[in-house]
C-alpha positions in Angstrom: 0.0 0.0 0.0 3.0 2.3 0.5 3.3 3.0 -3.3 -0.3 4.1 -3.7 -0.4 6.1 -0.5 2.8 7.9 -1.5 1.4 8.6 -5.0 -1.8 10.0 -3.5 0.3 12.2 -1.2 2.3 13.6 -4.1 -0.9 14.3 -6.1 -2.4 16.1 -3.1 0.9 18.1 -2.8 0.8 19.2 -6.4 -2.8 20.3 -6.2 -2.0 22.4 -3.1 0.9 24.0 -4.9 3.5 22.5 -2.5 5.8 21.7 -5.5 6.0 19.9 -8.8 5.7 16.1 -9.2 9.4 15.7 -9.5 10.3 17.7 -6.4 7.7 16.0 -4.3 8.7 12.6 -5.5 12.3 13.2 -4.7 11.3 14.6 -1.3 9.3 11.5 -0.4 10.8 8.6 1.5 9.8 6.0 -1.1 12.8 4.1 -2.2 11.7 3.2 -5.8 11.6 6.7 -7.1 11.2 5.9 -10.7 8.2 3.6 -10.1 6.6 6.3 -7.9 7.3 9.0 -10.5 5.9 7.0 -13.4 2.7 6.1 -11.4 2.0 9.7 -10.4 2.7 11.0 -13.9 0.4 8.5 -15.6 -2.3 9.0 -13.0 -2.1 12.8 -13.4 -2.1 12.4 -17.2 -5.4 10.5 -17.0 -6.8 12.6 -14.1 -9.8 14.0 -16.1 -10.7 10.6 -17.4 -10.4 9.0 -13.9 -12.5 11.7 -12.3 -15.2 11.2 -14.8 -15.3 7.4 -14.3 -15.1 7.8 -10.5 -18.0 10.3 -10.5 -20.2 8.3 -12.8 -19.6 5.1 -10.8 -20.4 6.9 -7.5 -17.2 5.4 -5.9 -16.6 8.2 -3.4 -20.2 8.3 -2.4 -20.2 4.6 -1.7 -16.8 4.6 0.0 -16.7 7.5 2.4 -13.2 6.8 3.7 -11.6 6.7 0.3 -10.0 10.1 -0.5 -10.1 11.5 -4.0 -6.4 11.3 -4.8 -6.1 7.8 -3.6 -9.2 6.9 -5.6 -7.5 8.3 -8.7 -4.4 6.2 -8.1 -6.3 3.0 -7.4 -8.7 3.3 -10.3 -5.8 4.1 -12.6 -4.0 1.0 -11.5 -7.2 -1.1 -11.8 -8.4 0.1 -15.2 -5.4 1.5 -17.0 -2.3 0.4 -15.3 -0.7 -2.9 -14.5 -3.3 -4.0 -12.0 -2.6 -4.1 -8.2 1.0 -5.2 -7.6 1.4 -8.0 -5.1 0.0 -7.2 -1.7 0.4 -3.5 -2.3 -3.3 -2.9 -2.7 -4.1 -3.9 0.8 -7.6 -3.6 1.9 -8.4 -1.1 -0.8 -7.9 -3.8 -3.4 -10.8 -5.6 -1.8 -12.9 -2.4 -1.8 -12.2 -1.7 -5.4 -13.0 -5.2 -6.4 -16.6 -4.6 -5.2 -16.9 -1.7 -7.7 -14.8 -3.2 -10.5 -17.7 -4.1 -12.9 -19.3 -0.7 -12.5 -16.0 1.2 -13.0 -15.2 -0.8 -16.2 -18.7 -0.2 -17.5 -18.4 3.5 -17.0 -15.0 3.5 -18.7 -16.4 1.7 -21.7 -19.4 4.1 -21.8 -17.0 7.1 -21.8 -15.1 5.7 -24.8 -18.3 5.1 -26.7 -19.5 8.7 -26.0 -16.2 10.1 -27.2 -16.0 7.9 -30.2 -12.7 6.2 -29.4 -11.7 2.5 -28.9 -8.5 2.7 -26.9 -7.8 4.1 -23.5 -5.0 6.4 -24.7 -7.4 7.9 -27.3 -9.4 9.3 -24.5 -6.5 11.7 -23.9 -6.4 12.8 -27.6 -10.1 13.2 -27.6 -10.0 15.7 -24.8 -6.8 17.6 -25.7 -6.2 20.6 -27.9 -4.2 20.2 -31.1 -0.5 20.8 -30.6 -0.7 20.2 -26.9 1.3 17.9 -24.7 -0.7 14.9 -25.8 0.7 15.3 -29.3 4.4 15.0 -28.3 5.6 11.5 -29.2 7.5 9.2 -26.8 11.2 9.6 -27.6 13.6 6.9 -26.6 17.4 7.3 -26.8 19.3 4.1 -27.4 22.2 4.0 -24.9 25.2 3.1 -27.1 27.3 2.3 -24.0 25.2 -0.9 -23.7 23.7 -1.7 -27.0 23.2 -0.4 -30.5 20.2 0.9 -32.4 19.9 -2.1 -34.6 19.7 -4.5 -31.6 17.1 -2.3 -29.9 15.0 -2.2 -33.1 15.2 -6.0 -33.4 14.1 -6.5 -29.8 11.0 -4.3 -30.3 10.2 -6.1 -33.5 10.3 -9.4 -31.7 7.8 -8.0 -29.2 5.3 -7.3 -31.9 6.1 -3.7 -32.7 6.2 -2.6 -36.3 9.4 -0.7 -37.4 8.8 1.9 -40.1 12.4 3.0 -40.7 13.8 6.5 -40.5 11.1 9.2 -40.6 11.3 11.6 -43.5 9.4 14.6 -41.8 7.6 15.6 -38.7 4.3 14.5 -40.0 5.5 10.9 -39.9 6.0 11.4 -36.2 2.7 13.1 -35.7 0.7 10.2 -37.2 2.3 7.4 -35.3 -0.3 5.0 -33.8 -0.5 1.7 -32.1 2.6 -0.4 -31.8 4.5 1.3 -34.6 7.8 3.2 -34.2 10.3 5.1 -36.2 13.9 6.3 -36.2 14.0 10.1 -35.7 14.8 12.0 -39.0 17.5 14.2 -37.4 19.0 12.6 -34.3 20.8 9.3 -34.5 20.0 6.6 -32.0 16.6 8.2 -31.2 13.5 6.0 -31.5 10.1 7.5 -31.7 6.9 5.8 -30.4 3.3 7.0 -30.2 2.6 9.7 -27.6 1.3 7.5 -24.7 3.6 4.5 -25.1 4.6 3.6 -21.5 8.1 2.0 -21.4 8.9 2.5 -17.7 8.6 -1.2 -17.0 10.3 -2.3 -20.3 13.2 -4.7 -19.6 15.6 -2.6 -21.9 14.8 0.5 -19.9 15.2 -1.2 -16.6 18.6 -2.5 -17.7 19.8 0.9 -18.9 19.8 0.1 -22.6 17.2 2.7 -23.2 16.9 6.3 -21.9 13.4 7.9 -21.9 14.4 11.4 -23.0 12.6 14.1 -24.9 14.1 14.9 -28.3 14.8 18.5 -27.4 16.6 17.4 -24.3 19.0 15.4 -26.5 20.1 18.4 -28.4 22.6 19.9 -25.8 24.9 16.9 -25.6 24.6 16.2 -29.3 25.5 19.8 -30.2 28.3 20.0 -27.7 29.7 16.8 -29.4 32.7 16.1 -27.1 35.1 13.5 -28.7 36.3 10.4 -26.9 39.0 11.5 -24.4 37.7 15.0 -23.9 37.5 16.8 -20.6 33.9 18.1 -20.0 32.0 19.9 -17.3 28.3 19.3 -16.8 27.6 22.3 -14.6 24.1 21.6 -13.4 23.9 17.9 -14.0 21.0 16.2 -12.1 19.0 14.3 -13.0 21.6 12.9 -15.4 20.1 12.1 -18.8 22.3 14.6 -20.5 25.3 13.4 -18.6 24.7 9.8 -19.7 24.3 11.1 -23.3 27.7 12.9 -23.1 29.3 9.7 -21.8 27.8 7.7 -24.7 29.2 10.3 -27.2 32.6 10.1 -25.5 32.5 6.2 -25.5 33.3 6.4 -21.7 36.7 7.8 -22.6 37.9 11.0 -21.0 36.4 12.7 -18.0 33.0 14.4 -17.1 33.0 16.6 -14.1 29.3 16.8 -13.0 28.1 19.3 -10.4 24.8 19.6 -8.6 23.8 21.1 -5.2 20.9 18.8 -4.4 22.1 15.7 -2.6 19.0 13.6 -3.2 18.9 14.4 -6.9 22.7 13.6 -7.1 22.1 10.2 -5.4 19.4 9.4 -7.9 21.7 10.5 -10.7 24.4 8.2 -9.5 21.9 5.3 -9.7 20.9 6.3 -13.2 24.5 6.6 -14.4 25.4 3.2 -12.9 22.5 1.6 -14.7 23.5 3.3 -17.9 27.0 1.9 -17.6 28.7 5.4 -17.3 32.2 5.1 -15.9 33.9 8.4 -17.0 31.9 10.7 -14.7 33.1 12.3 -11.5 30.1 13.5 -9.4 30.4 16.4 -6.9 27.8 17.9 -4.6 29.0 21.5 -5.3 27.7 24.8 -6.5 29.1 25.3 -10.0 29.6 29.0 -9.2 32.0 28.0 -6.4 34.1 25.9 -8.8 37.3 27.8 -9.5 38.3 28.2 -13.2 41.9 28.3 -11.9 41.7 24.9 -10.3 44.4 22.7 -11.9 41.9 19.8 -12.3 39.9 21.8 -14.8 42.7 23.4 -16.8 42.1 21.0 -19.7 38.3 21.4 -19.9 37.4 22.3 -23.4 33.7 21.6 -23.3 31.0 22.8 -20.9 27.3 21.9 -20.8 25.3 24.5 -18.8 21.6 23.6 -18.3 20.8 25.8 -15.3 17.6 25.9 -13.2 14.9 27.7 -15.1 11.1 28.3 -15.0 10.4 25.1 -16.9 7.7 27.0 -18.9 8.4 24.8 -21.9 7.8 21.4 -20.3 4.7 19.7 -21.6 4.2 18.1 -18.2 4.2 21.5 -16.4 0.4 22.0 -16.6 0.0 18.4 -15.4 2.5 18.9 -12.5 1.2 22.3 -11.6 -2.5 22.6 -12.5 -3.5 26.2 -13.4 0.1 27.3 -13.4 0.4 30.4 -15.6 3.4 32.3 -16.9 6.2 32.8 -14.3 6.1 36.2 -12.6 8.4 39.0 -13.6 10.2 38.8 -10.3 10.8 35.1 -10.6 12.1 35.5 -14.2 14.5 38.3 -13.1 15.8 36.1 -10.3 16.3 33.1 -12.6 17.9 35.1 -15.4 20.3 36.7 -12.9 21.5 33.3 -11.8 21.7 31.9 -15.3 23.8 34.9 -16.4 26.2 34.5 -13.5 26.6 30.8 -14.3 27.2 31.5 -18.0 29.7 34.3 -17.3 31.5 32.0 -14.9 31.6 29.1 -17.4 33.1 31.3 -20.1 36.1 32.1 -17.8 37.6 28.5 -18.0 40.9 29.0 -19.7 40.8 26.1 -22.2 37.2 26.3 -23.0 36.5 25.9 -26.8 32.7 25.2 -26.9 29.8 25.7 -24.5 26.2 24.7 -24.7 23.7 26.9 -22.9 20.2 25.4 -22.7 16.9 25.8 -20.8 13.5 24.1 -20.9 12.0 27.6 -20.9 10.1 29.5 -23.6 10.8 32.9 -21.9 13.0 35.4 -23.8 14.3 36.7 -20.4 15.9 33.3 -19.7 17.1 32.6 -23.3 18.0 35.3 -25.8 18.3 38.0 -23.2 20.8 36.0 -21.2 22.8 35.0 -24.3 23.0 38.5 -25.6 24.2 39.9 -22.3 26.8 37.2 -21.9 28.1 37.8 -25.5 28.5 41.5 -24.7 30.3 40.8 -21.4 32.9 38.4 -22.9 34.4 41.1 -25.0 34.4 39.2 -28.3 36.1 36.1 -27.0 33.1 34.0 -27.9 30.5 33.9 -30.7 27.4 32.0 -31.4 28.0 29.0 -33.7 25.4 28.1 -36.3 23.8 24.7 -35.9 21.2 22.4 -37.6 20.1 24.7 -40.5 17.1 22.4 -41.1 15.8 22.9 -37.6 12.5 24.7 -38.1 12.3 26.9 -35.0 15.1 29.5 -34.4 15.9 32.1 -31.8 14.0 35.3 -31.5 15.5 38.0 -33.8 16.3 40.5 -31.0 20.1 40.8 -31.8 22.3 39.9 -34.8 23.1 36.2 -34.7 20.2 35.2 -32.6 19.0 33.0 -35.5 21.8 30.7 -34.7 20.0 29.7 -31.5 17.5 26.8 -31.5 14.0 26.9 -30.0 11.6 23.9 -29.7 7.9 23.6 -28.9 5.1 21.0 -29.2 3.6 23.0 -32.1 6.8 23.5 -34.2 9.0 20.5 -33.5 6.8 18.0 -31.7 8.9 18.2 -28.6 8.9 19.8 -25.2 9.7 23.5 -25.2 13.4 24.1 -25.2 16.2 26.6 -26.0 19.8 25.9 -27.0 22.7 28.3 -27.8 26.2 27.2 -28.8 29.1 29.4 -27.7 32.3 28.9 -29.6 35.6 30.6 -28.8 36.8 33.0 -31.5 40.1 31.8 -33.0 43.0 34.3 -32.9 44.0 35.0 -36.6 47.7 34.6 -35.8 49.7 32.6 -33.3 52.2 35.6 -33.0 51.2 38.2 -30.4 51.3 41.9 -31.2 54.1 42.2 -28.7 56.1 39.6 -30.5 55.5 41.3 -33.8 56.7 44.7 -32.4 59.8 43.2 -30.8 60.8 41.4 -34.1 60.6 44.7 -36.1 64.2 46.0 -36.8 65.2 49.3 -35.1 65.8 52.5 -37.2 69.6 52.2 -36.7 69.5 48.6 -38.0 67.5 49.7 -41.0 70.1 52.5 -41.8 73.0 50.0 -41.6 71.2 47.6 -43.9 70.7 50.3 -46.5 74.4 51.2 -46.4 75.4 47.5 -46.8 73.1 47.2 -49.8 74.4 50.4 -51.4 78.1 49.3 -51.0 77.6 45.7 -52.3 79.0 45.0 -55.8 76.5 44.5 -58.6 75.9 40.8 -59.3 75.3 40.0 -62.9 73.0 37.1 -63.9 74.7 33.9 -64.9 74.7 32.8 -68.5 71.9 30.5 -69.4 
């Protein structure tokens, strides 16, 4: 019963604005964090459907001691989930069994009324076009443990139909049933229909697959550190981007990963171990307190900076924080101030060649405004590098070069909302410094002596041919 009670407590906390799903799950004492997070997310995703079924079946009127959030969790597990797990249902399993026939009948009646045949279609029937329900399920193949071909073959043996590499976004938008594709732009990224649940899939449990939104895969892919590189992941937890960096580096080199939250860092360590990452050094530290002069980081040429942000681009934000509107001006100012300080600090590392700045925010204050200010402060040492010319959604044109930035959203890219900018150190045209050039220039006295020697030299006639 602990799983269901914890899930109900998290849902109640979200509704009372005590925090997001993720923060409340990490703050709970439940040991199987991923299991709890998956159950809460799926229950919240189907909340409107579950409330309709519970109301029509009269469940709360019949069972006075059953609280609404617990009812949601239990009915989700009974009708849409895996069924009650072992003895976890406790006495509520017996209670729900008395209403099982009525609950199933009301779910069937709801599908008839909405003209759908599958449970997941109830979500599409009640969602707006271009909303979170339209974002496909993206799955990154972890190349530290397997390869794309083997993952595809495994799914095919499970009855999935593989349709090859997608040619356009419309291919992703129309995915249904047990069909899946290879993403048209990102290698090793599989795409499934929106409501495909793979949290209990054996390949995910073994770390062969990483459930990661396509936009969230862009930072590591665009940073592109080679094997053997020295990399800093400045605000690393929960660790999906870190594991992606390690895969690109083939576990060769070193990733210095920093985060201040001890619980998130502990969960990250578990995630990285499951993913087979061995080149990462975790530290419970504030990146702003990490000295760029520290000898350990003198060879760092790549930095991934994905700082805390408003999260306004996350499709799950409205699920996690019902009724949440745009972040306040004061909150945006505070976040942007921190983001700019972190970006300024990152650009001071002496060997830095390339830096990715990214957020899961749609707000200009956290994105283009921060990038523009950082470029002005660095005195021309860095510039924005162009990337992915075929990407359809670019940065807001508020300063020259902003079009090099990438934006993402459910409407334009079928992903979560995201922003990415690539900072690249400007190469010095010559390896000789101005001081060296000046010191190598002959003095006026030397020039006069040279002219006298030339004047006094005998004429040399050309040799006969």
